[in-house]
All heavy atoms as an XYZ file, in Angstrom:
792
protein
N       9.566     -0.806      3.368
C       9.082     -0.393      2.089
C      10.203      0.096      1.171
O       9.992      0.257     -0.010
C       8.048      0.722      2.251
C       6.800      0.288      3.019
S       5.826     -0.955      2.172
C       6.282     -2.426      3.034
N      11.347      0.309      1.739
C      12.483      0.801      0.968
C      12.796     -0.045     -0.265
O      13.052      0.504     -1.334
C      13.692      0.918      1.889
C      14.837      1.697      1.323
C      15.911      1.874      2.371
C      17.061      2.690      1.822
N      18.109      2.874      2.796
N      12.760     -1.399     -0.161
C      13.064     -2.204     -1.353
C      12.111     -1.930     -2.515
O      12.494     -2.017     -3.670
C      12.914     -3.649     -0.879
C      13.082     -3.593      0.598
C      12.563     -2.249      1.013
N      10.863     -1.580     -2.206
C       9.906     -1.310     -3.273
C      10.264     -0.031     -4.011
O      10.271      0.003     -5.233
C       8.483     -1.237     -2.726
C       8.006     -2.584     -2.268
C       7.966     -2.920     -0.930
C       7.632     -3.538     -3.204
C       7.554     -4.172     -0.529
C       7.213     -4.796     -2.807
C       7.179     -5.096     -1.467
O       6.785     -6.341     -1.080
N      10.546      1.001     -3.288
C      10.927      2.261     -3.933
C      12.213      2.086     -4.725
O      12.288      2.475     -5.895
C      11.086      3.378     -2.898
C       9.768      3.859     -2.356
C       9.263      3.378     -1.155
C       9.022      4.800     -3.058
C       8.043      3.816     -0.673
C       7.805      5.239     -2.576
C       7.317      4.743     -1.386
O       6.112      5.173     -0.917
N      13.203      1.491     -4.112
C      14.482      1.282     -4.796
C      14.331      0.336     -5.977
O      14.927      0.549     -7.031
C      15.520      0.748     -3.811
C      15.945      1.778     -2.793
C      16.876      1.205     -1.725
O      17.097     -0.022     -1.705
O      17.358      2.013     -0.909
N      13.508     -0.711     -5.828
C      13.298     -1.690     -6.888
C      12.655     -1.109     -8.126
O      12.786     -1.650     -9.222
N      11.954      0.000     -7.953
C      11.304      0.647     -9.096
C      11.969      1.963     -9.469
O      11.457      2.718    -10.277
C       9.823      0.852     -8.781
C       9.067     -0.462     -8.717
S       7.318     -0.273     -8.418
C       7.316      0.041     -6.668
N      13.106      2.242     -8.828
C      13.830      3.467     -9.147
C      13.159      4.722     -8.637
O      13.335      5.795     -9.215
N      12.409      4.615     -7.552
C      11.698      5.756     -6.982
C      12.318      6.162     -5.658
O      13.024      5.392     -5.018
C      10.225      5.394     -6.757
C       9.442      4.965     -7.994
C       8.073      4.458     -7.588
C       9.331      6.115     -8.978
N      12.009      7.368     -5.225
C      12.476      7.861     -3.936
C      11.296      7.873     -2.962
O      10.238      8.437     -3.269
C      13.064      9.261     -4.091
C      13.665      9.782     -2.819
C      14.295     11.137     -3.001
C      14.856     11.576     -1.666
N      14.990     12.984     -1.551
N      11.472      7.266     -1.809
C      10.416      7.235     -0.791
C      10.186      8.622     -0.223
O      11.117      9.411     -0.104
C      10.805      6.269      0.330
N       8.926      8.924      0.131
C       8.656     10.208      0.780
C       9.434     10.326      2.081
O       9.678      9.325      2.757
C       7.154     10.162      1.075
C       6.614      9.072      0.235
C       7.731      8.120     -0.019
N       9.839     11.526      2.422
C      10.526     11.744      3.691
C       9.477     12.053      4.750
O       8.897     13.121      4.772
C      11.540     12.899      3.577
O      10.868     14.048      3.073
C      12.681     12.534      2.654
N       9.218     11.068      5.578
C       8.220     11.187      6.628
C       8.492     10.105      7.660
O       8.903      9.001      7.315
C       6.816     11.008      6.038
O       5.871     10.837      7.059
N       8.262     10.431      8.936
C       8.411      9.429      9.984
C       7.467      8.252      9.755
O       7.747      7.139     10.157
C       8.143     10.038     11.355
C       9.240     10.996     11.789
O      10.352     10.929     11.213
O       8.993     11.822     12.685
N       6.333      8.511      9.079
C       5.357      7.458      8.809
C       5.917      6.401      7.863
O       5.378      5.306      7.778
C       4.085      8.070      8.212
N       6.989      6.704      7.179
C       7.579      5.773      6.225
C       8.676      4.917      6.841
O       9.326      4.155      6.148
C       8.137      6.534      5.016
C       7.083      7.278      4.226
S       5.801      6.206      3.555
C       6.758      5.236      2.408
N       8.881      5.016      8.150
C       9.906      4.213      8.822
C       9.567      2.733      8.729
O       8.392      2.346      8.761
C      10.004      4.604     10.301
O      10.376      5.945     10.421
N      10.590      1.907      8.606
C      10.406      0.463      8.488
C       9.651     -0.069      9.704
O      10.020      0.208     10.844
C      11.764     -0.225      8.375
C      11.674     -1.692      8.038
C      11.157     -1.949      6.631
O      11.464     -1.153      5.718
O      10.452     -2.945      6.448
N       8.584     -0.797      9.457
C       7.799     -1.397     10.521
C       6.806     -0.448     11.175
O       6.074     -0.837     12.070
N       6.760      0.774     10.731
C       5.847      1.771     11.295
C       4.416      1.464     10.870
O       4.158      1.148      9.714
C       6.252      3.166     10.813
C       5.473      4.301     11.424
C       5.815      4.527     12.882
O       6.926      4.217     13.306
O       4.921      5.021     13.601
N       3.477      1.559     11.798
C       2.069      1.376     11.474
C       1.519      2.727     11.025
O       1.671      3.727     11.721
C       1.299      0.860     12.684
C      -0.140      0.573     12.365
C      -0.855     -0.048     13.536
C      -2.299     -0.311     13.175
N      -3.042     -0.879     14.282
N       0.912      2.739      9.872
C       0.418      3.976      9.286
C      -1.065      4.143      9.589
O      -1.879      3.280      9.253
C       0.650      3.958      7.767
C       0.355      5.221      7.005
C       1.235      6.367      7.494
C       0.596      5.005      5.524
N      -1.415      5.240     10.230
C      -2.818      5.535     10.514
C      -3.440      6.208      9.296
O      -2.737      6.658      8.384
C      -2.922      6.465     11.718
O      -2.393      7.738     11.389
N      -4.749      6.308      9.272
C      -5.434      7.003      8.187
C      -5.020      8.470      8.149
O      -4.828      9.044      7.081
C      -6.951      6.868      8.331
C      -7.792      7.547      7.247
C      -7.410      7.052      5.856
C      -9.271      7.293      7.508
N      -4.818      9.064      9.315
C      -4.388     10.463      9.375
C      -2.968     10.613      8.814
O      -2.671     11.572      8.112
C      -4.461     10.988     10.812
C      -5.880     11.138     11.334
C      -6.564      9.809     11.673
O      -5.882      8.772     11.878
O      -7.811      9.796     11.694
N      -2.102      9.648      9.123
C      -0.747      9.663      8.570
C      -0.767      9.497      7.067
O      -0.018     10.153      6.342
N      -1.634      8.633      6.583
C      -1.785      8.430      5.147
C      -2.321      9.696      4.487
O      -1.876     10.100      3.421
C      -2.722      7.249      4.879
C      -2.917      6.841      3.440
C      -1.599      6.456      2.789
C      -3.905      5.683      3.359
N      -3.242     10.348      5.154
C      -3.802     11.600      4.641
C      -2.730     12.680      4.528
O      -2.716     13.459      3.568
C      -4.935     12.074      5.554
O      -5.434     13.309      5.134
N      -1.815     12.716      5.473
C      -0.723     13.699      5.425
C       0.190     13.437      4.227
O       0.696     14.377      3.613
C       0.081     13.670      6.721
N       0.387     12.170      3.883
C       1.189     11.824      2.709
C       0.409     12.079      1.418
O       0.987     12.453      0.410
C       1.604     10.350      2.756
C       2.594      9.955      3.838
C       2.751      8.435      3.885
C       3.939     10.625      3.610
N      -0.899     11.847      1.438
C      -1.817     12.020      0.313
C      -1.210     11.530     -1.010
O      -0.981     12.312     -1.947
C      -2.263     13.474      0.187
C      -3.542     13.611     -0.628
O      -4.225     12.594     -0.889
O      -3.867     14.746     -1.027
N      -0.971     10.223     -1.111
C      -0.286      9.691     -2.291
C      -1.132      9.734     -3.551
O      -2.362      9.708     -3.500
C      -0.005      8.234     -1.886
C      -1.107      7.906     -0.938
C      -1.374      9.174     -0.176
N      -0.459      9.773     -4.702
C      -1.135      9.714     -6.001
C      -1.584      8.288     -6.305
O      -2.585      8.081     -6.981
C      -0.198     10.188     -7.115
C       0.137     11.660     -6.996
O      -0.769     12.455     -6.697
O       1.315     12.018     -7.181
N      -0.814      7.316     -5.843
C      -1.121      5.896     -6.012
C      -0.981      5.228     -4.659
O      -0.130      5.610     -3.853
C      -0.144      5.232     -6.997
C      -0.367      5.667     -8.417
C       0.178      6.853     -8.888
C      -1.135      4.902     -9.285
C      -0.031      7.276    -10.191
C      -1.345      5.309    -10.592
C      -0.794      6.488    -11.040
O      -1.006      6.899    -12.317
N      -1.814      4.209     -4.438
C      -1.808      3.513     -3.162
C      -1.881      2.012     -3.427
O      -2.792      1.535     -4.108
C      -3.004      3.973     -2.328
C      -3.106      3.564     -0.895
C      -1.867      3.942     -0.102
C      -4.322      4.207     -0.245
N      -0.897      1.288     -2.916
C      -0.847     -0.163     -3.045
C      -0.961     -0.742     -1.646
O      -0.095     -0.508     -0.806
C       0.461     -0.598     -3.711
C       0.594     -0.031     -5.088
C       1.215      1.192     -5.284
C       0.067     -0.696     -6.174
C       1.324      1.741     -6.546
C       0.161     -0.161     -7.448
C       0.798      1.060     -7.645
N      -2.038     -1.462     -1.410
C      -2.312     -1.990     -0.079
C      -2.059     -3.485     -0.043
O      -2.612     -4.233     -0.850
C      -3.770     -1.708      0.306
C      -4.152     -0.226      0.342
C      -5.656     -0.081      0.557
C      -3.390      0.492      1.427
N      -1.222     -3.907      0.876
C      -0.945     -5.326      1.066
C      -1.955     -5.911      2.041
O      -1.954     -5.576      3.212
N      -2.834     -6.749      1.530
C      -3.883     -7.352      2.349
C      -3.484     -8.740      2.813
O      -3.070     -9.570      2.011
C      -5.202     -7.447      1.558
C      -5.893     -6.115      1.421
C      -5.700     -5.327      0.294
C      -6.715     -5.648      2.426
C      -6.329     -4.097      0.173
C      -7.354     -4.422      2.321
C      -7.156     -3.656      1.190
O      -7.778     -2.448      1.078
N      -3.649     -8.987      4.110
C      -3.392    -10.310      4.654
C      -4.630    -11.185      4.556
O      -4.599    -12.353      4.891
C      -2.889    -10.206      6.094
C      -1.488     -9.651      6.141
C      -1.272     -8.290      6.256
C      -0.405    -10.485      6.030
C       0.014     -7.776      6.263
C       0.895     -9.988      6.037
C       1.099     -8.619      6.154
N      -5.731    -10.627      4.082
C      -6.942    -11.397      3.806
C      -7.183    -11.461      2.297
O      -8.298    -11.627      1.840
C      -8.141    -10.784      4.517
C      -8.553     -9.436      3.953
O      -7.808     -8.803      3.207
N      -9.742     -8.983      4.294
N      -6.124    -11.350      1.527
C      -6.198    -11.284      0.068
C      -6.931    -12.487     -0.531
O      -7.727    -12.342     -1.435
C      -4.781    -11.191     -0.510
C      -4.723    -10.862     -1.977
C      -4.884     -9.555     -2.414
C      -4.490    -11.851     -2.921
C      -4.816     -9.241     -3.763
C      -4.419    -11.546     -4.272
C      -4.586    -10.243     -4.684
O      -4.527     -9.934     -6.014
N      -6.678    -13.669      0.001
C      -7.325    -14.859     -0.547
C      -8.582    -15.260      0.223
O      -9.302    -16.141     -0.218
C      -6.344    -16.031     -0.625
O      -5.606    -16.151      0.553
N      -8.865    -14.608      1.325
C     -10.086    -14.879      2.093
C     -10.686    -13.557      2.559
O     -10.389    -13.071      3.646
C      -9.783    -15.792      3.279
C     -11.031    -16.186      4.061
O     -12.148    -15.735      3.711
O     -10.892    -16.956      5.031
N     -11.537    -12.980      1.728
C     -12.112    -11.652      1.992
C     -13.085    -11.648      3.177
O     -13.532    -10.589      3.600
C     -12.826    -11.116      0.744
C     -11.944    -10.991     -0.462
C     -10.909     -9.921     -0.304
C     -10.177     -9.733     -1.601
N      -8.821     -9.399     -1.511
N     -13.428    -12.825      3.717
C     -14.316    -12.850      4.882
C     -13.588    -12.398      6.140
O     -14.226    -12.023      7.125
C     -14.915    -14.255      5.114
O     -13.852    -15.177      5.407
C     -15.702    -14.719      3.893
N     -12.250    -12.423      6.117
C     -11.459    -11.942      7.251
C     -11.412    -10.419      7.209
O     -11.346     -9.824      6.124
C     -10.041    -12.502      7.184
C      -9.921    -14.022      7.242
C      -8.489    -14.446      6.959
C     -10.374    -14.533      8.596
N     -11.454     -9.758      8.359
C     -11.411     -8.293      8.352
C     -10.034     -7.763      7.951
O      -9.016     -8.416      8.150
C     -11.730     -7.920      9.798
C     -11.364     -9.123     10.601
C     -11.547    -10.318      9.699
N     -10.040     -6.587      7.369
C      -8.801     -5.889      7.005
C      -8.773     -4.554      7.735
O      -9.829     -3.974      8.035
C      -8.737     -5.664      5.502
N      -7.597     -4.064      8.004
C      -7.444     -2.791      8.719
C      -8.122     -1.648      7.978
O      -8.615     -0.699      8.589
C      -5.967     -2.481      8.925
N      -8.169     -1.734      6.664
C      -8.734     -0.637      5.872
C     -10.255     -0.681      5.740
O     -10.845      0.241      5.201
C      -8.128     -0.627      4.462
O      -8.390     -1.888      3.855
C      -6.648     -0.350      4.498
N     -10.893     -1.740      6.226
C     -12.351     -1.847      6.108
C     -13.058     -0.610      6.669
O     -14.003     -0.104      6.060
C     -12.878     -3.098      6.808
C     -12.502     -4.383      6.096
O     -12.050     -4.318      4.930
O     -12.647     -5.458      6.711
N     -12.606     -0.134      7.807
C     -13.223      1.035      8.433
C     -12.860      2.321      7.694
O     -13.634      3.264      7.674
C     -12.818      1.139      9.894
C     -13.306     -0.018     10.732
C     -12.777      0.061     12.157
O     -11.983      0.925     12.491
N     -13.214     -0.857     12.998
N     -11.689      2.345      7.101
C     -11.240      3.545      6.398
C     -12.131      3.878      5.212
O     -12.379      5.038      4.918
C      -9.816      3.363      5.880
C      -8.744      3.274      6.901
C      -8.879      3.277      8.258
C      -7.341      3.165      6.643
N      -7.651      3.166      8.858
C      -6.696      3.094      7.891
C      -6.585      3.111      5.490
C      -5.317      2.996      8.009
C      -5.212      3.000      5.602
C      -4.581      2.954      6.852
N     -12.591      2.847      4.510
C     -13.281      3.051      3.238
C     -14.578      3.839      3.359
O     -15.046      4.384      2.367
C     -13.499      1.708      2.558
C     -12.173      1.090      2.139
C     -12.283     -0.333      1.629
O     -13.411     -0.881      1.614
O     -11.241     -0.894      1.261
N     -15.153      3.927      4.538
C     -16.372      4.713      4.746
C     -16.075      6.109      5.270
O     -16.982      6.901      5.477
C     -17.311      3.986      5.704
C     -17.802      2.687      5.112
O     -18.099      2.610      3.924
N     -17.863      1.649      5.928
N     -14.822      6.416      5.463
C     -14.402      7.686      6.045
C     -14.281      8.780      4.982
O     -13.830      8.541      3.864
C     -13.047      7.489      6.736
O     -12.406      8.703      6.953
N     -14.648      9.986      5.346
C     -14.484     11.133      4.445
C     -13.006     11.414      4.186
O     -12.636     11.846      3.098
C     -15.173     12.371      5.019
C     -16.689     12.291      4.996
C     -17.264     12.048      3.600
O     -16.829     12.737      2.643
O     -18.126     11.170      3.474
N     -12.166     11.155      5.172
C     -10.723     11.343      5.002
C     -10.224     10.422      3.887
O      -9.481     10.838      3.006
C      -9.958     11.079      6.329
C      -8.460     11.121      6.122
C     -10.384     12.081      7.398
N     -10.635      9.160      3.925
C     -10.259      8.190      2.899
C     -10.731      8.655      1.515
O      -9.971      8.647      0.552
C     -10.861      6.828      3.233
C     -10.658      5.775      2.182
C     -11.554      5.394      1.232
C      -9.496      4.978      1.965
N     -11.024      4.404      0.441
C      -9.757      4.136      0.864
C      -8.247      4.890      2.595
C      -8.832      3.221      0.390
C      -7.326      3.977      2.108
C      -7.623      3.154      1.026
N     -11.976      9.040      1.434
C     -12.572      9.428      0.145
C     -11.897     10.642     -0.475
O     -11.926     10.813     -1.688
C     -14.060      9.692      0.325
C     -14.849      8.437      0.676
C     -16.284      8.755      0.978
C     -17.023      7.516      1.460
N     -18.389      7.811      1.890
N     -11.247     11.470      0.338
C     -10.593     12.677     -0.173
C      -9.140     12.455     -0.594
O      -8.523     13.359     -1.147
C     -10.671     13.786      0.874
C     -12.079     14.311      1.060
C     -12.146     15.402      2.094
C     -13.578     15.861      2.278
N     -13.691     16.860      3.320
N      -8.593     11.276     -0.331
C      -7.224     10.994     -0.753
C      -7.139     11.050     -2.280
O      -8.043     10.580     -2.980
C      -6.777      9.622     -0.272
C      -6.590      9.438      1.223
C      -6.321      7.968      1.534
C      -5.448     10.301      1.731
N      -6.039     11.604     -2.810
C      -5.867     11.684     -4.262
C      -5.959     10.305     -4.915
O      -6.611     10.155     -5.950
C      -4.516     12.326     -4.613
C      -4.482     13.820     -4.461
C      -3.185     14.392     -5.005
C      -2.118     14.306     -3.938
N      -0.875     15.004     -4.286
N      -5.299      9.333     -4.335
C      -5.306      7.989     -4.916
C      -6.716      7.415     -4.988
O      -7.096      6.799     -5.986
C      -4.400      7.057     -4.115
N      -7.510      7.632     -3.961
C      -8.881      7.120     -3.926
C      -9.740      7.880     -4.932
O     -10.473      7.283     -5.727
C      -9.474      7.215     -2.499
C     -10.939      6.815     -2.486
C      -8.669      6.357     -1.533
N      -9.644      9.199     -4.935
C     -10.426     10.032     -5.854
C     -10.157      9.695     -7.312
O     -11.048      9.764     -8.151
C     -10.121     11.517     -5.635
O     -10.476     11.907     -4.340
N      -8.922      9.328     -7.617
C      -8.527      9.032     -8.998
C      -8.563      7.541     -9.329
O      -8.070      7.133    -10.373
C      -7.130      9.598     -9.270
C      -7.132     11.098     -9.225
O      -8.039     11.752     -9.711
N      -6.103     11.671     -8.623
N      -9.135      6.739     -8.420
C      -9.241      5.289     -8.602
C      -7.876      4.639     -8.832
O      -7.707      3.788     -9.702
C     -10.206      4.965     -9.750
C     -10.744      3.561     -9.651
O     -10.887      3.015     -8.560
N     -11.036      2.959    -10.783
N      -6.899      5.070     -8.033
C      -5.537      4.539     -8.105
C      -5.180      3.777     -6.828
O      -4.094      3.931     -6.281
C      -4.522      5.665     -8.321
C      -4.607      6.289     -9.670
N      -4.089      7.529     -9.923
C      -5.140      5.866    -10.837
C      -4.300      7.838    -11.191
N      -4.945      6.838    -11.759
N      -6.102      2.958     -6.348
C      -5.866      2.126     -5.171
C      -5.840      0.680     -5.634
O      -6.765      0.218     -6.303
C      -6.963      2.323     -4.105
C      -6.718      1.432     -2.896
C      -7.048      3.781     -3.685
N      -4.757     -0.019     -5.330
C      -4.558     -1.382     -5.805
C      -4.290     -2.315     -4.627
O      -3.571     -1.963     -3.701
C      -3.373     -1.433     -6.770
C      -3.537     -0.492     -7.936
C      -2.997      0.789     -7.896
C      -4.262     -0.870     -9.056
C      -3.172      1.668     -8.952
C      -4.434      0.001    -10.127
C      -3.879      1.268    -10.065
O      -4.055      2.136    -11.114
N      -4.859     -3.504     -4.704
C      -4.672     -4.522     -3.670
C      -3.611     -5.511     -4.115
O      -3.608     -5.939     -5.268
C      -5.973     -5.286     -3.443
O      -7.003     -4.414     -3.073
N      -2.739     -5.867     -3.184
C      -1.764     -6.924     -3.440
C      -1.789     -7.884     -2.249
O      -2.270     -7.539     -1.171
C      -0.340     -6.384     -3.705
C       0.191     -5.585     -2.519
C      -0.301     -5.554     -4.974
C       1.630     -5.139     -2.683
N      -1.295     -9.076     -2.457
C      -1.281    -10.101     -1.420
C      -0.203     -9.764     -0.388
O       0.977     -9.919     -0.646
C      -1.024    -11.470     -2.052
C      -1.149    -12.597     -1.061
O      -1.010    -12.405      0.147
N      -1.412    -13.780     -1.571
N      -0.624     -9.292      0.758
C       0.300     -8.895      1.811
C       1.085    -10.053      2.396
O       2.202     -9.878      2.869
N       0.502    -11.257      2.373
C       1.214    -12.426      2.901
C       2.494    -12.681      2.109
O       3.473    -13.155      2.651
C       0.313    -13.656      2.852
C      -0.869    -13.554      3.790
C      -1.856    -14.696      3.618
O      -1.783    -15.432      2.606
O      -2.705    -14.846      4.493
N       2.470    -12.368      0.833
C       3.651    -12.561     -0.006
C       4.484    -11.289     -0.107
O       5.687    -11.300      0.094
C       3.233    -13.013     -1.409
C       2.504    -14.344     -1.490
C       2.024    -14.594     -2.916
C       3.388    -15.477     -1.027
N       3.838    -10.192     -0.434
C       4.559     -8.950     -0.734
C       5.215     -8.325      0.481
O       6.223     -7.638      0.348
C       3.613     -7.948     -1.376
N       4.650     -8.523      1.652
C       5.178     -7.840      2.827
C       6.057     -8.742      3.684
O       6.442     -8.374      4.783
C       4.032     -7.248      3.648
C       3.203     -6.232      2.859
C       2.029     -5.738      3.695
C       4.037     -5.073      2.371
N       6.383     -9.899      3.159
C       7.335    -10.772      3.840
C       8.736    -10.223      3.647
O       8.992     -9.421      2.753
N       9.626    -10.640      4.501
C      11.007    -10.176      4.373
C      11.777    -11.148      3.491
O      11.602    -12.343      3.578
C      11.657    -10.053      5.748
C      11.044     -8.951      6.571
C      10.086     -9.234      7.534
C      11.397     -7.630      6.349
C       9.510     -8.213      8.274
C      10.831     -6.605      7.084
C       9.888     -6.903      8.046
O       9.316     -5.905      8.767
N      12.586    -10.625      2.640
C      13.422    -11.460      1.797
C      13.219    -11.162      0.335
O      12.274    -10.481     -0.064
N      14.101    -11.673     -0.499
C      14.085    -11.349     -1.923
C      12.864    -11.868     -2.669
O      12.379    -11.213     -3.587
C      15.369    -11.979     -2.460
C      15.788    -12.979     -1.446
C      15.242    -12.511     -0.136
N      12.330    -13.027     -2.295
C      11.168    -13.558     -3.005
C       9.946    -12.684     -2.750
O       9.223    -12.323     -3.675
C      10.903    -15.031     -2.616
C      12.057    -15.903     -3.102
C       9.576    -15.514     -3.184
C      12.012    -17.333     -2.627
N       9.718    -12.320     -1.493
C       8.594    -11.437     -1.166
C       8.736    -10.078     -1.812
O       7.780     -9.530     -2.358
N       9.931     -9.509     -1.763
C      10.166     -8.200     -2.383
C       9.949     -8.265     -3.886
O       9.343     -7.368     -4.478
C      11.576     -7.699     -2.084
C      11.751     -7.315     -0.640
O      10.796     -7.046      0.065
N      12.979     -7.318     -0.182
N      10.427     -9.333     -4.515
C      10.255     -9.497     -5.951
C       8.772     -9.596     -6.303
O       8.311     -8.979     -7.258
C      11.012    -10.733     -6.443
C      11.009    -10.851     -7.935
O      11.254     -9.882     -8.646
N      10.718    -12.043     -8.429
N       8.020    -10.393     -5.527
C       6.585    -10.509     -5.754
C       5.907     -9.139     -5.631
O       5.091     -8.773     -6.456
C       5.919    -11.490     -4.775
C       4.421    -11.362     -4.817
C       3.682    -11.991     -5.801
C       3.750    -10.534     -3.912
C       2.310    -11.814     -5.879
C       2.382    -10.358     -3.985
C       1.659    -11.002     -4.975
O       0.307    -10.807     -5.057
N       6.238     -8.408     -4.595
C       5.610     -7.117     -4.355
C       5.872     -6.131     -5.475
O       4.948     -5.460     -5.960
N       7.114     -6.026     -5.914
C       7.447     -5.108     -7.014
C       6.699     -5.531     -8.266
O       6.106     -4.703     -8.966
C       8.975     -5.060     -7.257
C       9.299     -4.317     -8.541
C       9.671     -4.395     -6.075
N       6.672     -6.841     -8.558
C       5.975     -7.332     -9.751
C       4.474     -7.064     -9.648
O       3.847     -6.654    -10.632
C       6.234     -8.821     -9.941
C       5.603     -9.374    -11.207
C       5.998    -10.802    -11.447
C       5.389    -11.444    -12.662
N       4.310    -10.834    -13.332
N       3.875     -7.273     -8.482
C       2.439     -7.030     -8.297
C       2.106     -5.555     -8.530
O       1.093     -5.229     -9.140
C       2.000     -7.471     -6.904
N       2.966     -4.670     -8.059
C       2.740     -3.239     -8.251
C       2.857     -2.879     -9.730
O       1.996     -2.198    -10.297
C       3.723     -2.418     -7.395
C       3.351     -2.556     -5.918
C       3.739     -0.955     -7.820
C       4.388     -2.025     -4.947
N       3.905     -3.350    -10.382
C       4.084     -3.053    -11.803
C       2.942     -3.625    -12.639
O       2.444     -2.970    -13.554
C       5.434     -3.565    -12.288
C       6.650     -2.865    -11.677
C       7.939     -3.551    -12.118
C       6.673     -1.382    -12.020
N       2.496     -4.832    -12.320
C       1.360     -5.440    -13.036
C       0.092     -4.619    -12.834
O      -0.695     -4.438    -13.765
C       1.124     -6.872    -12.569
C       2.194     -7.849    -13.040
O       3.021     -7.478    -13.904
O       2.227     -8.986    -12.516
N      -0.139     -4.115    -11.625
C      -1.317     -3.293    -11.341
C      -1.341     -2.037    -12.198
O      -2.395     -1.619    -12.681
C      -1.363     -2.899     -9.867
O      -1.510     -4.011     -9.046
N      -0.198     -1.440    -12.380
C      -0.117     -0.198    -13.142
C      -0.339     -0.414    -14.645
O      -0.692      0.529    -15.349
C       1.242      0.474    -12.919
C       1.460      1.027    -11.524
C       2.900      1.472    -11.351
C       0.493      2.158    -11.232
N      -0.161     -1.632    -15.122
C      -0.341     -1.909    -16.542
C      -1.771     -2.289    -16.895
O      -2.087     -2.442    -18.057
C       0.617     -3.017    -16.983
C       2.052     -2.570    -16.929
C       3.030     -3.649    -17.341
O       2.641     -4.750    -17.688
N       4.297     -3.320    -17.293
N      -2.628     -2.443    -15.910
C      -4.029     -2.826    -16.175
C      -4.847     -1.637    -16.602
O      -4.626     -0.539    -16.354
C      -4.645     -3.467    -14.939
C      -4.024     -4.804    -14.638
C      -4.660     -5.427    -13.422
C      -3.997     -6.743    -13.111
N      -4.492     -7.370    -11.934
């Protein structure tokens, strides 16, 4: 995730949950309690496939997150944005910036 923060001139939170390749649990996300949340979905073009966050959305923990409460949760295509390399990183940064302008 480092390229995204650096690509937008931001500083990543200091947390073990932010380590490259680390799987973030709902509890870990709750500890970070972000103001904005950008989720890379691998079922972005086929919503019939399950997503890891499907179960989260019915949780009280999820509903209490600042980003969720303030309607600042954005979906991006994880197949593109979370790939390694400059094209994927560029897509991800652009998708995030486009989301914020809507």
